[in-house]
DRENVO-974577 format. One record per residue (C-alpha): residue number from 1; residue in one letter; x, y, z. Coordinates in Angstrom, 3 decimals. Example, Ala and Ser with C-alpha at 12.3 -4.5 7.8 and 13.67 -1.06 7.14 Angstrom:
REM residues 2
R  seq  type         u         v         w
R    1     A    12.300    -4.500     7.800
R    2     S    13.670    -1.060     7.140
//
This chain:
REM residues 638
R  seq  type         u         v         w
R    1     M     0.000     0.000     0.000
R    2     D     1.396     3.450    -0.921
R    3     S    -0.182     5.545     1.827
R    4     I    -2.972     5.425     4.370
R    5     K    -5.101     7.868     6.300
R    6     V    -5.458     7.456    10.053
R    7     F    -7.705     9.381    12.442
R    8     V    -7.537     9.060    16.232
R    9     P    -9.759    11.107    18.572
R   10     G    -8.894    12.722    21.845
R   11     R   -10.423    11.389    25.006
R   12     L   -12.577    12.741    27.795
R   13     C   -12.359    11.302    31.309
R   14     L   -15.905    11.374    32.681
R   15     F   -14.943     9.972    36.097
R   16     G   -11.756     8.722    37.742
R   17     E    -9.056    11.203    36.743
R   18     H    -5.600    10.364    38.226
R   19     S    -6.714     6.868    39.203
R   20     D    -4.577     5.232    36.494
R   21     W    -1.179     6.258    37.833
R   22     A    -2.437     6.001    41.428
R   23     G    -3.462     2.384    40.817
R   24     K     0.025     1.609    39.518
R   25     Y     1.456     2.280    42.986
R   26     R    -0.141    -1.017    44.080
R   27     L     3.132    -2.530    42.860
R   28     E     4.817    -0.848    45.840
R   29     N     1.952    -0.725    48.356
R   30     D    -0.812    -3.296    47.988
R   31     A    -2.947    -1.394    50.512
R   32     I    -3.663     1.155    47.781
R   33     N    -6.996     0.665    45.999
R   34     K    -7.243    -0.293    42.362
R   35     G    -7.880     2.629    40.068
R   36     Y   -11.160     2.937    38.154
R   37     A   -12.168     5.387    35.442
R   38     I   -14.829     5.960    32.800
R   39     V   -13.296     7.315    29.621
R   40     T   -14.617     8.040    26.149
R   41     G   -13.217     9.144    22.844
R   42     I   -14.600    12.370    21.377
R   43     E   -15.316    13.680    17.876
R   44     E   -12.236    15.917    17.829
R   45     G    -8.858    14.412    17.076
R   46     I    -5.809    14.133    14.810
R   47     E    -5.832    13.004    11.168
R   48     A    -2.740    12.180     9.156
R   49     E    -1.626    10.793     5.811
R   50     I     1.121     8.237     6.312
R   51     K     3.448     6.213     4.110
R   52     K     6.605     4.162     4.494
R   53     A     9.955     5.969     4.400
R   54     S    13.627     5.298     5.087
R   55     T    13.623     7.552     8.167
R   56     F    11.139     8.649    10.823
R   57     K     9.537    11.843     9.494
R   58     I     6.663    13.837    10.903
R   59     K     5.143    17.141     9.833
R   60     N     2.522    19.272    11.536
R   61     G     1.917    22.461     9.599
R   62     S     5.138    24.461     9.638
R   63     K     6.772    22.147    12.185
R   64     N     8.915    19.350    10.788
R   65     F    10.981    16.607    12.361
R   66     E    13.166    13.835    10.949
R   67     C    15.319    11.222    12.652
R   68     E    17.085     8.042    11.620
R   69     M    15.290     4.818    12.566
R   70     N    17.978     4.216    15.147
R   71     L    16.875     3.073    18.592
R   72     D    19.373     5.117    20.583
R   73     K    18.738     8.315    18.626
R   74     L    14.960     7.951    18.913
R   75     K    15.246     7.416    22.676
R   76     E    17.434    10.497    22.962
R   77     V    14.843    12.636    21.179
R   78     A    12.069    11.130    23.321
R   79     G    13.869    12.162    26.480
R   80     T    14.791    15.700    25.436
R   81     D    12.670    17.214    22.649
R   82     P     9.728    19.131    24.185
R   83     Y     7.518    18.924    21.070
R   84     W     8.371    15.669    19.259
R   85     C     9.218    13.533    22.299
R   86     Y     5.963    11.541    22.196
R   87     A     6.266    10.668    18.516
R   88     A     9.895     9.627    18.910
R   89     G     9.027     7.590    22.012
R   90     V     6.468     5.465    20.159
R   91     A     8.817     5.026    17.189
R   92     A    11.532     3.860    19.602
R   93     V     9.240     1.254    21.170
R   94     L     8.175    -0.067    17.763
R   95     K    11.780    -0.185    16.557
R   96     G    12.820    -2.112    19.658
R   97     K     9.887    -4.576    19.566
R   98     Y     9.394    -5.151    15.833
R   99     N    12.506    -3.695    14.142
R  100     V    10.265    -1.686    11.809
R  101     G    11.491     0.655     9.121
R  102     G    10.786     4.341     8.683
R  103     I     7.531     6.204     8.273
R  104     D     6.466     9.577     6.865
R  105     I     3.604    11.217     8.784
R  106     D     1.875    14.307     7.426
R  107     I    -0.612    15.604     9.997
R  108     T    -3.339    17.059     7.787
R  109     N    -5.976    18.086    10.308
R  110     V    -5.984    18.734    14.055
R  111     T    -9.259    19.603    15.767
R  112     L    -8.046    18.634    19.219
R  113     P    -6.834    21.339    21.637
R  114     E    -3.360    20.663    23.048
R  115     K    -2.571    20.538    26.771
R  116     K    -6.239    20.809    27.777
R  117     G    -6.757    17.409    29.408
R  118     L    -8.119    15.851    26.197
R  119     S    -5.027    13.720    25.522
R  120     S    -3.671    15.202    22.318
R  121     S    -0.316    13.544    23.072
R  122     A    -1.944    10.131    23.614
R  123     A    -3.938    10.518    20.386
R  124     L    -0.690    11.153    18.515
R  125     C     0.935     8.116    20.146
R  126     V    -1.987     5.844    19.243
R  127     L    -2.037     7.283    15.716
R  128     I     1.624     6.332    15.214
R  129     A     1.122     2.844    16.666
R  130     R    -1.937     2.293    14.437
R  131     A    -0.148     3.592    11.339
R  132     Y     2.810     1.260    11.868
R  133     S     0.443    -1.644    12.457
R  134     K    -1.322    -1.043     9.140
R  135     L     1.760    -0.224     7.050
R  136     Y     3.984    -2.980     8.429
R  137     N     1.243    -5.622     8.958
R  138     L     1.825    -5.842    12.707
R  139     N    -1.857    -6.742    13.300
R  140     L    -2.037    -4.832    16.586
R  141     D    -5.434    -4.943    18.265
R  142     I    -6.693    -1.986    20.308
R  143     K    -5.128    -3.257    23.538
R  144     K    -1.721    -3.639    21.864
R  145     E    -2.021    -0.199    20.279
R  146     M    -2.698     1.208    23.747
R  147     D     0.280    -0.656    25.208
R  148     I     2.642     0.621    22.501
R  149     A     1.314     4.185    22.891
R  150     Y     1.729     4.043    26.681
R  151     L     5.251     2.633    26.479
R  152     G     6.063     5.397    23.998
R  153     E     4.891     8.062    26.446
R  154     T     6.976     6.488    29.221
R  155     Q    10.086     7.225    27.139
R  156     T     9.356    10.943    27.654
R  157     P     9.599    13.131    30.788
R  158     S     5.780    12.875    31.114
R  159     K     4.437    11.049    34.179
R  160     C     1.567     9.631    32.135
R  161     G    -0.825     6.936    33.287
R  162     R    -2.730     4.328    31.305
R  163     L    -5.982     6.279    31.057
R  164     D    -5.079     8.538    28.134
R  165     Q    -4.629     5.771    25.584
R  166     A    -8.335     4.897    25.832
R  167     C    -8.722     7.262    22.871
R  168     A    -7.868     4.142    20.813
R  169     F   -11.428     2.870    21.400
R  170     G   -13.164     5.794    19.714
R  171     K   -16.407     7.424    20.864
R  172     K   -17.874     5.032    23.410
R  173     P   -17.751     4.950    27.229
R  174     I   -15.153     2.500    28.518
R  175     L   -14.806     1.311    32.112
R  176     M   -11.109     0.930    32.931
R  177     E    -9.506    -0.834    35.895
R  178     F    -5.882    -0.187    36.880
R  179     D    -4.135    -2.723    39.083
R  180     G    -0.398    -2.180    39.154
R  181     D     0.808    -2.942    35.634
R  182     K    -2.447    -4.689    34.736
R  183     I    -5.221    -2.950    32.892
R  184     N    -8.735    -4.250    32.242
R  185     Y   -11.453    -2.557    30.238
R  186     K   -14.967    -3.108    28.978
R  187     E   -17.511    -1.032    27.131
R  188     I   -20.444     0.346    29.118
R  189     P   -23.814    -0.114    27.383
R  190     V   -25.693     3.190    27.455
R  191     G   -29.338     2.910    28.479
R  192     G   -30.452     6.367    27.352
R  193     D   -29.364     9.527    25.541
R  194     F   -26.712    11.686    27.228
R  195     Y   -25.833    15.186    25.996
R  196     F   -22.393    16.432    27.032
R  197     V   -20.563    19.665    26.305
R  198     F   -16.901    20.256    27.045
R  199     A   -14.915    23.423    26.599
R  200     D   -11.363    24.717    26.452
R  201     L   -11.085    27.356    29.206
R  202     M    -8.557    29.283    27.088
R  203     S    -6.220    29.486    30.046
R  204     H    -3.148    27.605    31.235
R  205     K    -2.440    24.720    33.555
R  206     D     0.812    23.011    34.437
R  207     T     0.030    19.299    34.199
R  208     V     3.587    18.293    35.093
R  209     K     3.394    20.261    38.353
R  210     I    -0.032    18.784    39.193
R  211     L     1.273    15.259    38.701
R  212     N     4.504    15.939    40.591
R  213     D     2.562    17.408    43.514
R  214     L     0.055    14.561    43.748
R  215     N     2.597    11.784    43.260
R  216     K     4.197    12.904    46.518
R  217     S     1.253    11.340    48.365
R  218     F     2.258     7.879    47.071
R  219     P     3.081     5.080    47.625
R  220     F     2.944     5.492    51.415
R  221     P     1.086     8.393    53.069
R  222     R     3.261    10.677    55.206
R  223     C     0.454    12.747    56.700
R  224     L    -3.309    13.224    56.803
R  225     S    -3.409    15.142    53.506
R  226     D    -1.683    12.222    51.747
R  227     E    -4.255     9.836    53.227
R  228     K    -7.035    12.050    51.859
R  229     V    -5.531    11.974    48.362
R  230     Q    -5.208     8.193    48.423
R  231     Y    -8.766     7.799    49.728
R  232     C   -10.258    10.129    47.108
R  233     L    -8.393     8.538    44.179
R  234     G    -8.945     5.049    45.604
R  235     A   -11.907     3.826    47.666
R  236     L   -14.104     6.913    47.178
R  237     N   -13.395     6.999    43.449
R  238     E   -14.354     3.330    43.156
R  239     L   -17.740     4.085    44.718
R  240     N   -18.333     7.033    42.367
R  241     V   -17.284     5.121    39.239
R  242     T   -19.389     2.088    40.182
R  243     L   -22.455     4.286    40.605
R  244     A   -21.704     6.229    37.410
R  245     T   -21.486     2.959    35.455
R  246     K   -24.889     1.936    36.818
R  247     L   -26.440     5.293    35.912
R  248     L   -25.059     5.178    32.366
R  249     K   -26.542     1.712    31.910
R  250     E   -29.886     2.896    33.256
R  251     G   -29.911     6.048    31.139
R  252     D   -30.329     8.286    34.221
R  253     S   -28.748    11.566    33.101
R  254     Y   -30.194    13.598    35.985
R  255     S   -28.561    11.441    38.674
R  256     L   -25.329    11.188    36.679
R  257     G   -25.127    14.981    36.543
R  258     K   -25.554    15.238    40.323
R  259     L   -22.851    12.587    40.738
R  260     M   -20.493    14.688    38.597
R  261     I   -20.962    17.611    40.997
R  262     K   -20.372    15.338    44.002
R  263     A   -17.196    13.849    42.478
R  264     Q   -15.889    17.357    41.793
R  265     K   -16.564    18.429    45.387
R  266     D   -14.804    15.292    46.654
R  267     F   -11.786    16.164    44.515
R  268     D   -11.737    19.836    45.539
R  269     K   -11.935    18.963    49.223
R  270     L    -9.539    16.016    49.425
R  271     V    -7.074    16.362    46.537
R  272     A    -6.905    19.974    45.326
R  273     P    -5.241    21.391    48.499
R  274     N    -2.112    19.409    47.589
R  275     S    -1.335    21.461    44.471
R  276     S    -1.688    25.193    43.908
R  277     E    -2.420    24.467    40.227
R  278     L    -5.715    22.906    41.290
R  279     E    -7.119    26.143    42.712
R  280     A    -8.315    26.675    39.117
R  281     P   -10.233    29.982    39.548
R  282     I   -11.575    30.055    35.982
R  283     L   -12.914    26.506    36.260
R  284     H   -14.661    27.210    39.571
R  285     N   -16.111    30.535    38.419
R  286     L   -17.806    28.691    35.589
R  287     F   -19.151    26.084    38.023
R  288     N   -20.955    28.960    39.767
R  289     D   -22.338    30.552    36.592
R  290     S   -26.138    30.631    36.969
R  291     K   -26.569    30.620    33.196
R  292     V   -24.780    27.271    33.027
R  293     H   -27.143    25.862    35.668
R  294     E   -30.120    26.530    33.378
R  295     Y   -28.819    24.079    30.806
R  296     C   -27.101    21.264    32.669
R  297     Y   -27.526    18.688    35.416
R  298     G   -23.856    18.568    36.359
R  299     Y   -20.264    19.587    35.643
R  300     K   -16.667    18.579    36.370
R  301     G   -13.111    19.398    35.521
R  302     V   -11.313    17.401    32.860
R  303     G    -8.188    15.232    32.898
R  304     S    -5.673    16.260    35.531
R  305     Q    -8.127    19.073    36.453
R  306     G    -6.947    22.705    36.747
R  307     D    -7.786    25.540    34.362
R  308     G    -7.571    23.416    31.214
R  309     S   -11.034    22.194    30.256
R  310     I   -14.494    21.739    31.730
R  311     Q   -17.316    19.282    31.004
R  312     F   -21.091    19.557    31.431
R  313     L   -23.947    17.079    31.237
R  314     C   -26.885    18.898    29.656
R  315     K   -30.588    18.342    30.297
R  316     D   -31.503    17.593    26.690
R  317     K   -30.449    18.219    23.095
R  318     E   -31.833    21.750    23.011
R  319     S   -30.041    22.620    26.275
R  320     Q   -26.853    21.244    24.744
R  321     R   -27.270    23.569    21.761
R  322     K   -27.963    26.592    23.964
R  323     L   -25.004    25.913    26.258
R  324     L   -22.702    25.557    23.267
R  325     D   -23.932    28.886    21.960
R  326     Y   -23.482    30.581    25.358
R  327     L   -19.958    29.270    25.819
R  328     T   -18.785    30.126    22.315
R  329     T   -20.669    33.400    21.673
R  330     D   -20.856    35.007    25.114
R  331     L   -17.801    33.572    26.875
R  332     K   -15.615    33.214    23.750
R  333     L   -14.546    29.674    24.647
R  334     N   -13.860    26.818    22.276
R  335     A   -16.684    24.409    23.070
R  336     Y   -17.640    21.014    21.687
R  337     S   -20.549    18.596    21.929
R  338     L   -20.497    14.893    22.746
R  339     T   -23.647    12.763    22.599
R  340     F   -24.147     9.185    23.717
R  341     D   -27.113     7.522    22.054
R  342     K   -28.788     4.543    23.620
R  343     T   -26.720     1.583    22.470
R  344     S   -26.876    -2.179    22.449
R  345     I   -23.190    -2.477    23.490
R  346     I   -22.200    -4.598    20.485
R  347     K   -19.845    -2.594    18.275
R  348     K   -17.931    -5.402    16.544
R  349     A   -18.912    -7.518    13.552
R  350     I   -17.180   -10.515    11.974
R  351     I   -17.693   -11.144     8.243
R  352     P   -16.268   -14.399     6.808
R  353     L   -15.119   -13.879     3.205
R  354     A   -12.426   -16.490     2.594
R  355     G   -14.472   -19.027     0.588
R  356     Y   -13.529   -20.068    -2.931
R  357     G   -16.834   -18.893    -4.425
R  358     T   -17.296   -22.128    -6.379
R  359     R   -21.075   -21.631    -6.606
R  360     M   -20.421   -18.448    -8.599
R  361     F   -17.859   -19.939   -11.013
R  362     P   -16.550   -18.706   -13.436
R  363     V   -17.029   -15.037   -12.455
R  364     T   -15.146   -15.682    -9.197
R  365     K   -12.027   -16.463   -11.237
R  366     A   -11.900   -12.740   -11.996
R  367     I   -13.568   -11.062    -9.025
R  368     K   -13.996   -11.886    -5.359
R  369     K   -17.558   -12.706    -4.375
R  370     A   -17.436    -9.803    -1.907
R  371     F   -17.053    -7.335    -4.786
R  372     L   -19.923    -8.533    -6.979
R  373     P   -22.064    -5.505    -7.910
R  374     L   -25.621    -4.814    -6.792
R  375     P   -27.843    -1.738    -7.307
R  376     D   -28.534     0.077    -4.055
R  377     K   -31.144     2.471    -2.705
R  378     D   -29.153     5.649    -3.501
R  379     G   -28.898     4.706    -7.186
R  380     L   -25.238     3.695    -6.987
R  381     T   -23.997     0.251    -7.960
R  382     K   -22.008    -1.090    -5.022
R  383     P   -20.007    -4.181    -4.116
R  384     V   -21.959    -6.645    -1.964
R  385     L   -19.404    -6.049     0.799
R  386     M   -20.127    -2.319     0.958
R  387     I   -23.879    -2.895     1.125
R  388     L   -23.219    -5.140     4.130
R  389     L   -20.772    -2.762     5.801
R  390     E   -23.044     0.215     5.247
R  391     E   -25.987    -1.557     6.895
R  392     L   -23.829    -2.566     9.860
R  393     Y   -22.412     0.958    10.221
R  394     N   -25.925     2.426    10.148
R  395     S   -26.830    -0.060    12.886
R  396     G   -24.082     1.201    15.224
R  397     I   -21.212    -1.183    14.388
R  398     T   -17.847     0.612    14.363
R  399     E   -15.323    -2.256    14.135
R  400     F   -15.295    -4.819    11.339
R  401     C   -13.200    -7.965    11.037
R  402     L   -13.009    -9.448     7.546
R  403     V   -11.928   -13.099     7.611
R  404     I    -9.979   -13.536     4.365
R  405     D    -7.138   -15.413     2.701
R  406     E    -3.895   -13.663     3.590
R  407     E    -2.884   -13.390    -0.084
R  408     E    -6.113   -11.463    -0.733
R  409     K    -5.226    -8.643     1.671
R  410     E    -3.833    -6.470    -1.129
R  411     I    -7.181    -6.642    -2.954
R  412     Y    -9.075    -5.364     0.076
R  413     D    -6.404    -2.778     0.942
R  414     A    -6.561    -1.454    -2.610
R  415     F   -10.335    -1.100    -2.403
R  416     F   -10.234     0.861     0.871
R  417     S    -7.251     3.031    -0.111
R  418     D    -7.447     6.485    -1.728
R  419     L    -8.183     6.935    -5.387
R  420     S    -5.668     8.924    -7.356
R  421     K    -6.463    12.631    -7.503
R  422     E    -7.010    12.331   -11.260
R  423     V    -9.718     9.689   -10.852
R  424     Y   -11.267    11.286    -7.755
R  425     D   -11.669    14.629    -9.524
R  426     K   -13.666    12.943   -12.306
R  427     L   -16.284    11.524    -9.919
R  428     S   -19.712    13.063    -9.503
R  429     P   -20.391    14.850    -6.185
R  430     E   -22.455    11.839    -5.023
R  431     A   -19.671     9.429    -5.952
R  432     K   -17.034    11.590    -4.210
R  433     K   -19.120    11.559    -1.068
R  434     Y   -19.386     7.778    -1.205
R  435     E   -15.666     7.402    -1.879
R  436     D   -15.033     9.400     1.315
R  437     F   -17.372     7.009     3.134
R  438     I   -15.474     3.986     1.757
R  439     R   -12.235     5.390     3.173
R  440     K   -13.931     6.044     6.512
R  441     I   -15.225     2.473     6.660
R  442     G   -11.776     1.225     5.651
R  443     S   -10.270     2.830     8.750
R  444     M   -12.599     0.644    10.863
R  445     V   -11.613    -2.617     9.146
R  446     T    -9.133    -5.206    10.406
R  447     Y    -8.359    -8.630     8.978
R  448     A    -8.189   -12.155    10.302
R  449     Y    -6.640   -14.806     8.081
R  450     Q    -8.097   -18.251     7.418
R  451     K    -5.253   -20.379     6.095
R  452     E    -7.379   -23.495     5.515
R  453     K   -11.004   -23.705     4.384
R  454     L   -12.374   -25.841     7.205
R  455     G   -15.918   -24.536     7.561
R  456     L   -17.777   -21.559     8.984
R  457     G   -16.906   -22.456    12.575
R  458     H   -13.216   -22.458    11.679
R  459     A   -13.544   -19.085     9.901
R  460     V   -15.224   -17.583    12.972
R  461     S   -12.520   -18.974    15.288
R  462     C    -9.890   -17.081    13.269
R  463     A   -11.456   -13.834    14.561
R  464     K   -11.219   -14.811    18.247
R  465     E    -8.558   -12.192    19.040
R  466     F   -10.649    -9.478    17.381
R  467     A   -13.729   -10.483    19.394
R  468     G   -11.833   -10.340    22.687
R  469     N   -14.024   -11.177    25.645
R  470     E   -17.076    -9.468    24.152
R  471     D   -20.332   -10.419    22.483
R  472     V   -19.998    -9.823    18.736
R  473     L   -22.149    -9.864    15.616
R  474     L   -21.502   -12.490    12.941
R  475     V   -22.762   -11.655     9.444
R  476     L   -22.356   -14.015     6.515
R  477     G   -20.500   -12.357     3.662
R  478     D   -22.615   -13.766     0.837
R  479     Q   -25.959   -12.477     2.017
R  480     V   -27.559    -9.034     1.894
R  481     Y   -30.587    -7.806     3.777
R  482     Q   -33.487    -5.530     2.985
R  483     T   -35.693    -4.195     5.737
R  484     N   -39.451    -3.943     5.361
R  485     N   -39.489    -0.786     7.500
R  486     V   -37.144     2.122     8.227
R  487     T   -34.942     0.184    10.674
R  488     P   -32.058    -1.847     9.176
R  489     V   -32.283    -5.589     9.793
R  490     S   -29.010    -5.549    11.780
R  491     K   -30.315    -2.726    13.983
R  492     Q   -33.505    -4.705    14.653
R  493     L   -31.354    -7.601    15.880
R  494     L   -29.146    -5.369    18.049
R  495     D   -32.192    -3.672    19.582
R  496     Y   -33.600    -7.089    20.496
R  497     Y   -30.219    -8.119    21.927
R  498     A   -30.176    -5.000    24.135
R  499     K   -33.220    -6.373    25.963
R  500     N   -32.199   -10.057    25.909
R  501     R   -28.464   -10.517    26.493
R  502     N   -28.150   -14.027    25.054
R  503     A   -26.702   -15.743    22.026
R  504     I   -29.149   -15.058    19.198
R  505     V   -29.697   -16.428    15.704
R  506     T   -31.832   -14.537    13.203
R  507     A   -34.570   -16.675    11.648
R  508     S   -36.620   -16.524     8.477
R  509     L   -39.939   -18.175     7.656
R  510     T   -39.131   -20.867     5.085
R  511     P   -41.321   -23.112     2.862
R  512     L   -41.159   -26.789     3.826
R  513     E   -39.831   -27.725     0.373
R  514     D   -36.745   -25.501     0.969
R  515     V   -35.726   -26.658     4.456
R  516     Y   -33.067   -29.030     3.057
R  517     K   -30.999   -25.967     2.035
R  518     Y   -30.631   -24.412     5.497
R  519     G   -30.088   -24.856     9.204
R  520     I   -33.564   -25.210    10.731
R  521     L   -34.580   -23.773    14.128
R  522     T   -37.373   -25.283    16.181
R  523     G   -39.355   -23.799    19.083
R  524     E   -42.703   -22.339    19.987
R  525     I   -43.870   -18.809    19.205
R  526     S   -46.323   -17.109    21.548
R  527     N   -48.934   -14.703    20.160
R  528     N   -47.136   -14.155    16.847
R  529     A   -44.083   -12.710    18.621
R  530     N   -40.917   -11.808    16.680
R  531     A   -38.703   -14.217    18.672
R  532     F   -38.722   -17.623    20.312
R  533     S   -36.531   -19.791    22.486
R  534     V   -34.806   -22.412    20.343
R  535     S   -35.433   -25.999    21.417
R  536     K   -33.577   -27.695    18.555
R  537     M   -31.176   -26.836    15.702
R  538     T   -30.798   -29.148    12.715
R  539     E   -28.510   -28.615     9.748
R  540     K   -30.140   -29.144     6.309
R  541     P   -32.747   -31.814     7.205
R  542     D   -34.847   -33.652     4.622
R  543     T   -38.451   -32.527     4.230
R  544     D   -40.040   -35.679     5.676
R  545     F   -38.027   -35.465     8.893
R  546     A   -38.671   -31.716     9.170
R  547     S   -42.424   -32.065     8.682
R  548     K   -42.597   -34.584    11.540
R  549     Y   -40.130   -33.124    14.065
R  550     L   -38.790   -29.669    13.152
R  551     Y   -41.828   -27.450    12.854
R  552     T   -42.381   -24.392    15.058
R  553     T   -45.880   -23.810    16.400
R  554     N   -47.187   -20.314    15.857
R  555     D   -50.766   -19.733    17.042
R  556     G   -51.542   -23.401    16.382
R  557     K   -50.003   -23.434    12.884
R  558     K   -46.937   -25.374    11.737
R  559     E   -44.122   -23.141    10.431
R  560     Y   -40.494   -23.735     9.504
R  561     Y   -37.711   -21.273    10.316
R  562     S   -34.237   -21.290     8.848
R  563     V   -31.124   -19.391     9.941
R  564     F   -31.354   -15.908     8.412
R  565     G   -27.598   -15.190     8.299
R  566     E   -26.855   -12.930    11.296
R  567     Y   -25.860   -14.127    14.751
R  568     V   -24.948   -12.669    18.134
R  569     L   -22.030   -14.746    19.433
R  570     T   -20.962   -14.842    23.082
R  571     P   -17.357   -15.507    24.227
R  572     K   -18.385   -19.079    25.069
R  573     V   -18.893   -19.750    21.344
R  574     F   -15.186   -19.151    20.765
R  575     E   -14.241   -21.360    23.716
R  576     L   -16.274   -24.270    22.307
R  577     L   -14.917   -23.716    18.796
R  578     D   -11.380   -23.877    20.195
R  579     Q   -12.196   -27.139    21.961
R  580     N   -13.570   -28.671    18.767
R  581     I   -10.569   -27.552    16.718
R  582     N    -8.045   -28.734    19.317
R  583     N    -9.805   -32.099    19.501
R  584     G   -10.263   -32.402    15.728
R  585     K   -14.047   -32.663    16.143
R  586     T   -15.306   -32.081    12.605
R  587     E   -18.580   -32.694    10.779
R  588     K   -18.083   -33.886     7.191
R  589     G   -14.509   -32.623     7.399
R  590     E   -15.405   -29.121     8.628
R  591     Y   -15.813   -27.260    11.918
R  592     Q   -19.383   -26.003    12.103
R  593     I   -20.998   -23.184    14.053
R  594     T   -24.403   -24.904    14.251
R  595     S   -23.282   -27.667    16.628
R  596     V   -21.541   -25.140    18.869
R  597     L   -24.651   -22.969    19.046
R  598     D   -26.648   -26.091    19.897
R  599     E   -24.317   -26.652    22.869
R  600     I   -24.903   -23.037    23.912
R  601     R   -28.643   -23.671    23.600
R  602     K   -28.440   -26.591    26.031
R  603     T   -26.420   -24.767    28.691
R  604     D   -27.174   -21.038    28.393
R  605     G   -30.205   -20.811    26.133
R  606     L   -30.424   -19.598    22.547
R  607     Y   -32.984   -17.285    20.977
R  608     A   -34.222   -16.993    17.412
R  609     F   -35.111   -13.454    16.328
R  610     I   -37.393   -12.927    13.309
R  611     P   -36.541    -9.567    11.715
R  612     D   -38.976    -7.597     9.620
R  613     G   -37.055    -7.932     6.407
R  614     E   -35.749   -10.132     3.648
R  615     M   -32.461   -11.963     3.211
R  616     V   -31.024   -12.619    -0.251
R  617     D   -28.299   -15.211    -0.808
R  618     V   -25.899   -13.773    -3.386
R  619     G   -23.550   -16.741    -3.077
R  620     N   -24.961   -18.672    -6.034
R  621     S   -25.684   -17.626    -9.603
R  622     N   -29.436   -18.223    -9.571
R  623     S   -30.243   -16.192    -6.456
R  624     Y   -27.668   -13.497    -7.332
R  625     Q   -29.266   -12.921   -10.722
R  626     K   -32.721   -12.742    -9.156
R  627     A   -31.453   -10.319    -6.499
R  628     F   -29.814    -8.082    -9.120
R  629     V   -32.943    -7.887   -11.260
R  630     K   -35.222    -7.292    -8.274
R  631     R   -33.005    -4.558    -6.813
R  632     L   -32.581    -2.961   -10.233
R  633     G   -36.353    -2.641   -10.434
R  634     T   -36.538    -1.247    -6.902
R  635     Y   -33.424     0.969    -7.072
R  636     P   -32.858     2.189   -10.661
R  637     I   -29.207     2.975   -11.383
R  638     K   -28.491     6.660   -11.833
//
């Protein structure tokens, strides 16, 4: 690949500032509490165009820096250069760990204020780690990117903690736990809409002094004021963060706002007296502004606190708009909005694409099945893959894992990379807009490689590292979906999952004569509901057997439901797949997902969800041709 674009946001600490480095002192004093924080990425961040080079180069406007890819020289810069130390620190770590070559970074857009508690330095460190991972095929997941970014910052004079690198996750609330050198994290599902505003106070704070002053209270308290600092950043913070997590899940913005005020008062009373930088007169004057109180439930400082930035939790969307206007127009501050929409928690999707495409021969000799064209609702002709990714993105998915053959990576990279300026300039405005969207989606894509074609279960197991210890969405790569209402099929499934946290298989009403083609789900539907508990799963049964034993009763009628092509997979699915693969437990020479889901059904329960929509199999010539003609009639090409 010639060059890539990478964007990394800043981060906002909602609760738990300073608890990351405080929790690290457990290595020296195990009486210290673990650290806990709730952190989210924001819309503002750093964007760069990056390509391989012989040296380490970085440019930000008129500021330029270049250094040999020499470990000792990079470490020297990291320890001494006040501006480029963070970049050099990350490059040094990557050189030491992976012996990578050079890189040329052109920072093209920065919307993130520096030194305001929004982690501009951490965003830069994550950006460099992510760029190296993509350019040099290091396959770093988010956790590894965070580790590399943190180790890079430790090469500098900064006394950074582990909290800042949470910007790697993007815009979603993350609960972080800090226990010595260990770090754990999980996404917090949001049970309602939350409207935040944060603002640059246009002043100055000395973060290094704040950290130096507060670190004096660790690892062992010398006096009562040290004990207060440790209590506030430890046991009291744990209580506040635990309650804040609960309130986010419940969607209780009013109570969360009041908790923000309480947490700020705790900090001002117990921690702030230990550093003169935390007097923060501008911050506290704004806390007392009666105009602010009209629009918000609560407010807090940001990051290390001090006169850097401030955050507010507004009463509703209109209050958010009015507060933004007041801060920017009347107070002349740089202010920004951050909104959490009610979410289902699932943000990751796995799409298996590594099949040979034999059912579509001979066209698949020339083109991957994923790139077969279909007309779409906006009048553009799109690859099947983009129709899938677009639906998932519109349903709230922000991370995609494509399971492919490793030798096919260049094909996918080429598709998601930039067009040449000559070609781009010839596109229509609509096509340019969609090309920008393709690049955006491409930045959310990672790959897992399936070296042998050993069935769907084997393909899914290849994405285990991507899934982590989270529930994920599985979407078959040779099927597309069309909703019968305004809500995408994938969003319907995720909304159902939000209320029923189980493994789920989507189901479609199927004629008896077609059951031999699919996995069939059996259960009992109450009052024409859109879901049922699965009592049996059978892969491609014959019609006689199905008519006797595999029907689902719906209001007294016999119906047959097949797997629709989307699944919610729990971590246990990956555990059972690993067991089958390690034990060589195959079915007709392949590792299947159906038998694993049937095991889940027996132990944990399994639900079938019936979306209001239609699935089209584009994996064989007959159904693909029918789908093309039908969609062409529905969505005429422009």
